[in-house]
Wavefront OBJ file of the C-alpha trace (Angstrom):
o trace
v 99.796 108.068 56.476
v 100.601 106.680 59.908
v 101.454 109.201 62.622
v 104.518 107.125 63.444
v 105.994 107.210 59.908
v 108.302 110.221 59.705
v 110.359 109.547 56.526
v 109.497 111.352 53.249
v 107.676 109.444 50.475
v 108.149 110.168 46.760
v 104.791 111.162 45.234
v 104.020 111.900 41.546
v 100.960 113.224 39.769
v 99.135 116.398 38.829
v 98.104 118.558 41.726
v 95.416 121.223 41.578
v 94.188 123.218 44.542
v 90.989 121.972 46.211
v 89.035 118.805 45.576
v 90.206 115.199 45.584
v 93.574 114.384 44.041
v 94.805 111.123 42.584
v 98.211 110.264 43.973
v 100.606 107.527 42.849
v 103.105 106.295 45.435
v 106.274 105.302 43.562
v 108.253 103.839 46.445
v 108.339 103.571 50.192
v 111.323 103.668 52.476
v 111.897 100.938 55.013
v 114.286 101.814 57.801
v 115.745 99.057 59.952
v 115.695 99.675 63.681
v 118.278 97.988 65.854
v 120.011 98.447 69.171
v 119.022 98.383 72.814
v 116.102 100.487 73.950
v 115.521 101.693 77.505
v 112.487 103.078 79.221
v 112.612 106.768 80.126
v 113.088 106.082 83.865
v 115.392 103.343 85.048
v 114.879 101.708 88.451
v 117.990 101.868 90.619
v 118.698 99.852 93.734
v 121.020 101.352 96.324
v 121.132 98.114 98.294
v 124.215 96.979 96.399
v 126.059 100.305 96.301
v 129.252 100.386 98.364
v 129.284 102.625 101.440
v 131.964 105.298 101.731
v 134.947 104.397 103.889
v 134.088 104.822 107.580
v 130.328 105.091 106.983
v 128.107 104.313 109.960
v 126.067 101.132 109.780
v 123.902 99.379 112.349
v 126.766 96.934 113.020
v 129.450 99.618 113.400
v 127.265 101.744 115.660
v 126.389 98.756 117.854
v 130.026 97.781 118.219
v 131.074 101.370 118.937
v 128.374 101.777 121.594
v 129.324 98.442 123.152
v 133.010 99.394 123.230
v 132.118 102.621 125.049
v 129.970 100.798 127.579
v 126.868 102.607 126.256
v 123.469 101.014 126.654
v 120.059 102.131 125.505
v 116.707 102.115 127.223
v 113.525 102.506 125.178
v 110.204 103.460 126.726
v 106.868 104.712 125.406
v 104.873 107.447 127.097
v 101.186 107.587 126.151
v 99.818 110.966 125.068
v 97.975 113.030 127.670
v 96.428 116.473 127.590
v 97.798 116.949 131.130
v 101.479 117.658 131.757
v 103.392 114.523 132.738
v 106.977 113.415 133.169
v 108.476 112.210 129.894
v 111.770 111.018 131.402
v 113.473 111.468 134.770
v 116.747 113.318 135.222
v 119.811 111.147 134.569
v 123.335 112.492 135.083
v 124.716 109.611 132.958
v 122.589 110.429 129.889
v 124.685 110.690 126.713
v 121.899 111.030 124.174
v 118.101 111.200 124.035
v 115.931 110.591 120.945
v 112.170 111.140 120.750
v 109.619 110.049 118.163
v 106.057 111.415 118.213
v 103.804 108.608 116.928
v 100.589 110.447 117.829
v 98.253 112.271 115.450
v 98.745 115.552 117.346
v 101.532 117.837 118.466
v 103.606 117.118 121.583
v 105.042 119.952 123.671
v 108.334 118.954 125.347
v 109.813 120.992 128.197
v 113.331 120.659 129.504
v 112.173 120.856 133.111
v 108.871 120.408 134.897
v 105.265 121.207 133.993
v 105.005 121.546 130.218
v 102.127 123.461 128.628
v 101.169 124.512 125.115
v 102.592 127.962 125.907
v 105.526 126.943 128.161
v 107.692 124.380 126.363
v 111.150 123.895 124.851
v 110.344 121.897 121.714
v 107.077 121.416 119.823
v 107.011 118.118 117.931
v 104.627 117.709 114.998
v 102.817 114.437 114.428
v 105.121 111.650 113.193
v 108.279 113.703 113.840
v 111.678 112.794 115.312
v 113.873 114.869 117.631
v 117.279 114.379 119.267
v 118.527 116.492 122.138
v 121.715 118.308 121.114
v 125.103 117.136 122.375
v 126.234 117.776 125.078
v 122.963 116.261 126.147
v 120.625 117.871 128.686
v 120.524 115.475 131.673
v 117.586 116.943 133.618
v 113.944 115.914 133.729
v 111.735 116.364 130.655
v 107.956 116.821 130.795
v 105.406 116.612 128.000
v 101.842 117.666 127.263
v 99.960 116.510 124.180
v 97.488 118.159 121.857
v 95.279 115.064 122.137
v 95.161 111.657 123.866
v 96.018 109.725 120.690
v 99.329 107.806 120.415
v 102.412 108.710 122.383
v 106.155 109.334 122.319
v 108.868 106.723 121.872
v 111.823 107.673 124.095
v 115.317 106.243 123.512
v 117.958 107.137 126.093
v 121.637 106.229 125.740
v 123.614 106.027 128.991
l 1 2 3 4 5 6 7 8 9 10 11 12 13 14 15 16 17 18 19 20 21 22 23 24 25 26 27 28 29 30 31 32 33 34 35 36 37 38 39 40 41 42 43 44 45 46 47 48 49 50 51 52 53 54 55 56 57 58 59 60 61 62 63 64 65 66 67 68 69 70 71 72 73 74 75 76 77 78 79 80 81 82 83 84 85 86 87 88 89 90 91 92 93 94 95 96 97 98 99 100 101 102 103 104 105 106 107 108 109 110 111 112 113 114 115 116 117 118 119 120 121 122 123 124 125 126 127 128 129 130 131 132 133 134 135 136 137 138 139 140 141 142 143 144 145 146 147 148 149 150 151 152 153 154 155 156 157
């Protein structure tokens, strides 16, 4: 009998324990299968889902920043195992975002001369960090675990 056939079958004959038995199959049951069948996991695309009212999008953020006279400056600072300036002080800074694209940790200090024991924020490899609002406007220094990669710095003023 097939492993996939689950319906009972009427069987007649004389049955004795042990040995080979002759069996007569009187009838079989055929069950029609119809309907729509779905795979266990359904792919879902969120590209067409509507955003909630007032949700931030690239277009709305750009227009809001433009209306506030905000501009952004993006720089990249290469990793160094010596302390170096990450970004100069800027009294007009409204926001600062950092992305560590190196394979090692970056040690960020709000102030001068960062070290692996004297720092404000330790960023793991491939991590992102934003300074809290209200934003610190002083100088930031950085020292890296290795000389691989760097930090992407985005400053909004």
